[in-house]
C-alpha positions as CSV (number, residue, x, y, z in Angstrom):
1,X,-0.1,0.0,-0.2
2,X,1.3,3.5,-1.4
3,X,0.7,6.2,1.2
4,X,-0.3,9.6,-0.9
5,X,0.1,13.2,1.0
6,X,0.7,16.3,-0.4
7,X,1.6,20.2,1.1
8,X,2.3,23.9,0.0
9,X,5.6,23.9,-0.7
10,X,6.2,27.4,-1.6
11,X,6.0,30.3,-4.6
12,X,7.8,30.9,-7.8
13,X,7.3,34.7,-8.4
14,X,5.3,35.8,-11.6
15,X,4.2,31.6,-12.2
16,X,2.2,30.5,-9.2
17,X,2.4,28.1,-6.3
18,X,3.9,24.8,-5.5
19,X,3.2,22.0,-4.0
20,X,5.0,19.1,-2.6
21,X,3.4,15.7,-3.1
22,X,4.8,12.8,-1.2
23,X,4.8,8.9,-2.7
24,X,5.7,6.3,0.8
25,X,5.6,2.8,0.1
26,X,7.4,0.6,2.7
27,X,11.2,0.5,0.7
28,X,10.7,3.7,-1.0
29,X,9.7,7.3,-0.6
30,X,9.2,9.2,-3.8
31,X,8.7,13.6,-3.5
32,X,7.2,15.2,-6.6
33,X,6.4,19.4,-7.2
34,X,3.8,20.8,-9.5
35,X,6.7,22.5,-11.0
36,X,8.2,21.1,-13.8
37,X,6.3,17.6,-12.7
38,X,10.0,17.0,-11.1
39,X,10.8,14.1,-9.0
40,X,12.5,15.8,-6.3
41,X,13.6,12.9,-4.3
42,X,13.9,8.9,-4.2
43,X,14.8,7.3,-1.4
44,X,15.9,3.6,-0.8
45,X,17.8,1.5,1.0
46,X,21.1,0.0,0.5
47,X,22.3,-3.4,1.9
48,X,22.8,-2.0,5.3
49,X,18.9,-0.7,5.1
50,X,20.5,2.6,5.1
51,X,17.3,5.2,3.1
52,X,19.5,7.7,1.1
53,X,18.1,10.2,-1.4
54,X,19.4,9.1,-4.6
55,X,18.3,12.3,-7.0
56,X,21.0,15.0,-7.5
57,X,18.3,18.7,-6.5
58,X,18.0,21.7,-4.2
59,X,17.1,22.1,-1.2
60,X,14.3,25.3,-1.6
61,X,12.0,26.0,-4.3
62,X,14.3,29.0,-6.0
63,X,16.8,26.4,-7.0
64,X,14.6,24.6,-8.8
65,X,12.9,27.7,-10.4
66,X,16.5,29.3,-11.4
67,X,18.1,25.9,-12.8
68,X,19.3,25.3,-15.9
69,X,20.0,21.7,-16.2
70,X,16.8,19.8,-15.7
71,X,16.9,18.6,-12.6
72,X,14.4,16.0,-12.0
73,X,12.3,17.9,-14.6
74,X,9.7,16.7,-17.4
75,X,11.2,18.0,-20.2
76,X,8.7,18.6,-23.7
77,X,7.6,19.2,-25.4
78,X,10.2,17.9,-27.6
79,X,12.8,16.0,-25.4
80,X,16.3,16.5,-26.8
81,X,17.9,18.3,-29.8
82,X,16.1,19.6,-32.5
83,X,18.9,20.2,-35.1
84,X,18.9,24.1,-36.2
85,X,16.0,24.6,-34.1
86,X,13.6,24.4,-37.2
87,X,11.4,21.5,-38.9
88,X,9.0,21.1,-41.2
89,X,5.5,19.4,-40.6
90,X,2.6,19.2,-43.1
91,X,4.9,21.7,-45.8
92,X,5.3,24.6,-43.4
93,X,8.6,25.1,-41.2
94,X,8.7,25.7,-37.8
95,X,11.6,27.8,-36.2
96,X,12.1,27.2,-32.6
97,X,14.4,29.2,-29.5
98,X,17.6,28.1,-30.0
99,X,19.1,27.2,-26.7
100,X,21.8,24.5,-26.9
101,X,24.6,25.8,-29.7
102,X,23.5,26.2,-33.2
103,X,19.9,23.8,-31.4
104,X,16.6,23.6,-29.5
105,X,17.0,21.5,-26.6
106,X,14.2,19.8,-24.4
107,X,11.5,22.2,-25.5
108,X,12.8,25.6,-25.6
109,X,13.7,28.8,-23.1
110,X,10.4,28.0,-21.1
111,X,9.9,24.5,-21.7
112,X,7.3,22.1,-19.6
113,X,10.4,22.1,-17.1
114,X,9.3,26.1,-15.9
115,X,5.5,25.7,-15.9
116,X,3.1,24.3,-13.0
117,X,1.5,21.5,-13.6
118,X,-1.9,20.5,-12.4
119,X,-2.0,17.8,-9.4
120,X,-4.4,15.4,-8.7
121,X,-4.5,12.2,-6.5
122,X,-4.3,8.9,-8.5
123,X,-4.4,5.6,-6.4
124,X,-0.7,4.9,-5.7
125,X,0.3,8.2,-6.8
126,X,-0.3,11.6,-8.3
127,X,-1.0,12.6,-11.5
128,X,0.3,16.3,-13.1
129,X,-1.3,18.0,-16.1
130,X,-0.6,20.7,-18.0
131,X,-1.7,22.6,-21.5
132,X,0.6,24.0,-24.1
133,X,-1.0,26.6,-26.1
134,X,-0.7,26.6,-30.0
135,X,2.5,28.4,-30.2
136,X,3.8,27.6,-27.5
137,X,7.6,28.3,-28.0
138,X,7.0,28.1,-31.6
139,X,5.6,24.4,-31.5
140,X,2.0,23.8,-33.5
141,X,-0.9,23.1,-32.1
142,X,-2.3,23.1,-28.0
143,X,-1.4,19.9,-26.5
144,X,-2.8,18.4,-23.6
145,X,-0.2,16.8,-21.6
146,X,0.2,14.6,-18.3
147,X,2.6,11.8,-16.4
148,X,1.4,10.3,-13.8
149,X,3.8,9.1,-11.1
150,X,2.6,6.0,-9.3
151,X,4.6,3.9,-7.0
152,X,4.3,0.2,-6.1
153,X,6.8,-1.7,-4.0
154,X,10.1,-0.8,-5.0
155,X,9.2,0.7,-8.6
156,X,7.8,3.9,-9.8
157,X,6.5,4.3,-13.3
158,X,6.0,7.3,-15.3
159,X,3.0,7.2,-17.4
160,X,3.1,9.6,-19.7
161,X,0.0,10.9,-22.4
162,X,-0.8,13.9,-24.3
163,X,-3.1,14.8,-27.4
164,X,-2.8,17.9,-30.2
165,X,-5.6,20.0,-31.7
166,X,-2.7,20.3,-34.8
167,X,-0.1,17.9,-36.0
168,X,3.2,18.2,-33.6
169,X,7.1,16.5,-33.0
170,X,6.6,15.4,-29.2
171,X,8.9,13.9,-27.1
172,X,8.7,13.5,-23.0
173,X,10.9,12.3,-20.6
174,X,12.1,13.1,-16.9
175,X,15.6,14.7,-16.5
176,X,16.2,13.0,-13.1
177,X,20.2,12.5,-12.3
178,X,21.2,9.7,-10.4
179,X,23.8,9.4,-8.2
180,X,23.2,5.5,-6.2
181,X,25.6,6.5,-3.2
182,X,23.6,9.2,-2.2
183,X,22.8,12.1,-1.2
184,X,24.3,12.1,2.6
185,X,27.5,12.9,1.8
186,X,29.4,15.1,-0.6
187,X,28.2,14.1,-4.1
188,X,32.1,12.7,-6.0
189,X,31.1,10.8,-9.2
190,X,29.8,7.7,-11.0
191,X,33.1,5.9,-11.1
192,X,32.3,3.4,-9.2
193,X,28.9,2.4,-10.9
194,X,28.4,-0.5,-13.0
195,X,25.6,0.4,-15.9
196,X,24.5,-2.1,-18.9
197,X,22.0,-0.9,-21.3
198,X,19.6,-3.6,-23.4
199,X,21.3,-1.7,-26.9
200,X,22.7,-3.3,-29.9
201,X,23.2,-0.3,-31.3
202,X,23.5,3.6,-30.7
203,X,23.9,6.7,-32.7
204,X,26.7,8.7,-33.3
205,X,26.7,12.5,-33.1
206,X,28.4,15.8,-34.6
207,X,30.0,18.3,-33.0
208,X,26.8,19.5,-31.8
209,X,25.3,16.5,-30.2
210,X,22.8,16.0,-33.3
211,X,22.5,12.5,-34.2
212,X,24.7,11.4,-37.7
213,X,21.6,9.7,-38.8
214,X,24.3,6.3,-38.8
215,X,22.7,3.7,-36.5
216,X,25.9,2.0,-35.8
217,X,26.0,-1.2,-33.5
218,X,28.1,-1.2,-30.4
219,X,29.8,-4.4,-30.6
220,X,33.4,-3.3,-30.9
221,X,33.2,0.1,-29.2
222,X,32.9,1.7,-26.0
223,X,29.1,1.7,-26.0
224,X,29.2,-1.6,-26.0
225,X,27.2,-1.5,-22.4
226,X,25.5,-4.9,-23.1
227,X,27.7,-6.0,-20.2
228,X,27.2,-4.8,-16.9
229,X,30.2,-2.7,-17.1
230,X,32.4,-0.4,-14.6
231,X,31.2,3.4,-16.0
232,X,35.1,5.0,-14.6
233,X,37.1,3.2,-16.9
234,X,35.1,3.4,-20.1
235,X,34.5,6.6,-19.9
236,X,38.4,7.1,-20.2
237,X,37.8,5.1,-23.8
238,X,35.4,7.6,-24.8
239,X,36.0,10.3,-27.5
240,X,34.7,13.7,-25.9
241,X,33.5,14.3,-22.4
242,X,31.7,11.6,-21.6
243,X,28.1,9.9,-22.6
244,X,25.5,11.8,-24.1
245,X,23.6,9.5,-27.1
246,X,20.8,7.8,-27.5
247,X,20.8,3.8,-27.3
248,X,18.7,2.3,-29.4
249,X,16.6,0.1,-27.6
250,X,14.0,-0.8,-30.3
251,X,13.2,0.2,-34.1
252,X,11.4,2.6,-36.5
253,X,8.9,-0.8,-36.6
254,X,9.3,-2.7,-34.0
255,X,5.6,-2.9,-31.5
256,X,4.5,-1.1,-28.7
257,X,5.7,-2.7,-25.5
258,X,7.3,-1.7,-22.2
259,X,10.9,-3.4,-22.4
260,X,14.7,-3.6,-20.3
261,X,16.6,-0.8,-21.1
262,X,19.3,-0.3,-18.6
263,X,21.0,-1.9,-14.8
264,X,22.6,0.3,-12.7
265,X,24.4,-1.0,-9.8
266,X,26.8,0.7,-7.4
267,X,28.4,-2.3,-5.6
268,X,29.9,0.5,-2.6
269,X,26.1,0.4,-1.1
270,X,24.5,-2.1,-2.4
271,X,21.8,-0.3,-5.0
272,X,20.6,-1.4,-8.2
273,X,18.3,0.5,-9.8
274,X,16.4,-1.1,-13.5
275,X,14.6,0.5,-15.7
276,X,12.1,-0.3,-18.5
277,X,10.3,1.7,-21.2
278,X,8.5,1.6,-24.2
279,X,10.4,4.4,-25.9
280,X,12.5,3.3,-28.7
281,X,15.6,5.0,-26.9
282,X,17.1,5.8,-23.7
283,X,19.9,9.1,-24.0
284,X,22.5,8.0,-21.2
285,X,24.2,10.8,-20.1
286,X,27.0,11.5,-17.7
287,X,26.5,14.9,-16.4
288,X,28.9,16.1,-18.8
289,X,28.6,20.1,-18.4
290,X,28.3,20.1,-14.3
291,X,31.6,22.2,-13.5
292,X,31.0,22.2,-9.3
293,X,28.6,25.8,-9.7
294,X,25.5,24.3,-8.7
295,X,25.6,23.8,-5.2
296,X,22.9,21.5,-4.4
297,X,21.2,19.4,-1.5
298,X,23.1,19.4,1.8
299,X,26.0,21.9,0.5
300,X,27.0,19.3,-1.9
301,X,28.6,20.9,-5.4
302,X,28.1,19.0,-8.5
303,X,30.5,18.5,-10.8
304,X,31.7,16.5,-14.1
305,X,30.2,12.8,-13.8
306,X,28.9,13.4,-10.4
307,X,25.6,11.6,-11.5
308,X,23.8,9.8,-14.7
309,X,20.9,10.2,-16.5
310,X,18.6,7.6,-18.1
311,X,16.1,10.0,-20.2
312,X,14.1,7.3,-22.0
313,X,12.9,9.0,-25.2
314,X,12.2,8.8,-28.7
315,X,15.5,9.3,-30.9
316,X,16.9,12.6,-30.9
317,X,16.0,14.9,-33.8
318,X,13.5,12.4,-34.7
319,X,11.6,15.2,-37.1
320,X,14.0,15.7,-39.3
321,X,15.3,12.2,-39.8
322,X,12.8,10.4,-42.0
323,X,14.7,7.0,-40.8
324,X,14.2,7.3,-36.8
325,X,10.7,6.2,-35.1
326,X,8.0,8.8,-35.8
327,X,7.5,11.5,-33.1
328,X,4.3,13.2,-34.9
329,X,1.4,13.4,-33.0
330,X,-1.2,14.3,-34.8
331,X,-5.6,15.5,-33.7
332,X,-7.3,12.2,-32.2
333,X,-4.4,10.3,-31.7
334,X,-3.2,9.8,-27.9
335,X,0.6,10.2,-27.2
336,X,1.4,7.2,-24.2
337,X,4.3,6.2,-23.0
338,X,5.4,4.3,-19.9
339,X,8.9,4.2,-18.2
340,X,9.4,2.1,-14.9
341,X,12.5,3.2,-12.2
342,X,12.9,0.0,-9.7
343,X,15.1,0.1,-6.9
344,X,16.4,-2.7,-5.1
345,X,19.7,-4.1,-3.9
346,X,22.6,-6.4,-5.1
């Protein structure tokens, strides 16, 4: 049985009041903010029985209101990057705000992560809903979106749904940063974590992190994470700053089903995170651009490689790449995806 409660958590100037929802099962406690549908905390047990928070974030609302790294938030309308911030739908070209080098990232300058969502209690959790008006951040159509967070035992499920009045690209995910060692001590790095990702292929990117269009097999490359792999040594084999790549979990013609995506283990604490999803991809990101300037929970400085994200999503820039899985939502259709996070011990 999951206990669900909520309380006021403060006000964002010019935006509105924010509530904190708490989902509590026997083994896991999840905190959710109505700002950005943010997962503020996930407390779970290590093998010593100690409960610790494994999600990065801030101690107060001001931190989340000014955050530029999408800590714990739902990002949209389109997660990840759109090349040049432009796309063509039904013969009409759309230009979005540019907010990541030459590209548009995570929905724009004021994406879903900066909106206050309307919360209602559901069995074992909370549903957060949002209306994005026609033209919001340059996107066509009025979109009604929702995410339901439900906690059953050790599994947190995020179910995303959306509909639109016009054909629009859509790609929703949660951008939580995890460190399975917990937030009690100063967060250092994830070099002692082990990761496996159930992907036979990944998407190489150009120097602005846009997929080149090639779908490359992981075998024989540093991107082969099909077996449990220690993150620290593997990062040294990678070109560039670290992992920030889409791993292909399914192809454009594969049926909708929830598949295993990733498993991360922290041997020192015994904590394990398993992720499964209906999405065709997962962006594995190792916090490459965090530089210690962010002061997070308990005064921790969040530096490079201090955490990881497993952003379950469609393949990046799919709106501009015909060979990638479909990302357009048409009037009368319902967008629906499910991601499950299971927190256990070895």
